[in-house]
N, C-alpha and C positions, 0 to 999 in steps of 0.2 A: 554599468552603463546599462539602462531598459532597452530592449527591442522596443521599434516603433511601428507603428498600427502599417508600414509597409513591408517591414522585414516579416513581420507574423503572419502577412498576408503572402508572401512567398513562400513561405516555408508550410502553410495549409495547402497552396498549390502545387510544391514538390509534393509532399505525402500521399495528394490525392492521384497525381502522376505515378506515383511508383507505386501504390496500392490499389488504385482502382478505387473509383465508388463504390461500386458492391462492397467490397472486404473491410472497408471503414466502420459499419456498424458492429461486425464481428472481432474486430481488433480491438474499439472499445468496448464491448462489453466481455471481453475476456480481460483486460486492462481492467476495468470497473471489479470484476469478480474479484481477481489476483489485490487488490486494494483492500477489499471491505474481508477477504480473510485475512491480509494482514495484521487489519487492525481487530478482527477477533482474537487474533494470537497474542495481542499485546493485551486484549482485556482479559485474556483465559489466567494469562498465570497470577493477574492479583484476587483473582476467585479464591485460590488453592492457600485453606491456611496453613500457616509453618508451625511443626511441631515445637511445643518448650521443651527445652532442655535445661533439669535446673539442675547441677552440676554439685549444690550444696545439700540438698536431700540425700542425694547418694551416698555422700561422704559420712553421713550420721547413723 
């Protein structure tokens, strides 16, 4: 069940009341930085080459 437009509006109004309009940009900026850092961390793992261990050459 997806939230309707009225429910989304109520949630946004509650967030405005709880955090205040002055703190919302700071919260959004910190959230965006966290998401960007998380995505960068996911992509950094792909850049590291894996060492190749060839056991058959060591046995000869």
